[in-house]
N, C-alpha and C positions, 0 to 999 in steps of 0.2 A: 530186288530178290527177297525171297521169304526166308526168315530164320526164326528160331524159337528161343525164348529165354525162360528158364525154369528155376524154381526155388521151392523148398518146403521147410516148414518148421514143425514142431511136434503136433500142432493143432490145425495146420492149414497148408495147402500147396497150390502152386500156380504154374501153369505151362502156357505161356503166351506166344502166339504166332504173330509176328509183325513183318511188315514190308519195310525194307531199308535199301538205301542206294548202294551201289558197288563201292568198295573202299571203306565200308563201315567196320569199326573195330568191335571187339567184345564189349568193351566199356561203353561205347556209343549205343550199342543195342540194348544194354542194360538200362541206360538212362532213358532212351526213347521208348522202351516198353512200358514204363510207368511202374515197374515192379518195386522200385525203391519207395514209392508212396504207399504201396500195399503192405510192405514189410519194413517199417521204419527201423527195425533192429539190424538190418543189413548194414555192415560196415566194410566197404570194399577195400579199405586200408588194412583191415585185419583178416578178412576172409579171402579164401582162394576162389579162383574162377577157372572153369574148364570148358572145353569143347568136346562133346562126346566122351567124357570121362578122362580126358587128358588135360592136366593143369597147364594153363597158359597165362600170360600177362594180359592185362586189360587192353593193351594196345595191339593185340593180335588181330590181324585182318580176318574177316569172315568170308565164307563161301556160301553160295545158295544152299539152303537146307540144313545149315549148321544148327546145333542145339547148344546154346550157351547155358552153362550151369553155374550156380553160385553155391558154394559148399559151406556147410556149418562145421564147427569144430566137433571132433569126436569126443563124446563125453564118457565113454567107457572103452576098455580094451576089447576089441572084437574077439580076440582069442579066448577071453574068459566067459563070453556069453553062453556058448554051448555048455560049459561046465556048470554055470549057474542054473541053466534050464534042467540039466540032468539031476542036479542036487534037489531041485524043486520036485521032480518026479518021484524021488525016493522018500520024500517026507511023508 
């Protein structure tokens, strides 16, 4: 079955489509995709993983067509971003 694994950092992004056998988990797909070699900073012990925007554990089984996402930590409060942008416009 075909699944996707995606990740992005501030300077690069990857969306890899791979073929995996039935019973593959999110963690298996991440490993098999080779994305850990492309982004050595990924730490699956510290970072969350999701399928189509829903956080799951790495042992979650996949279905055909699933998109496995590796999330980075939020570095700013999203609620403050619009306020900052509005402040920049008034300067």
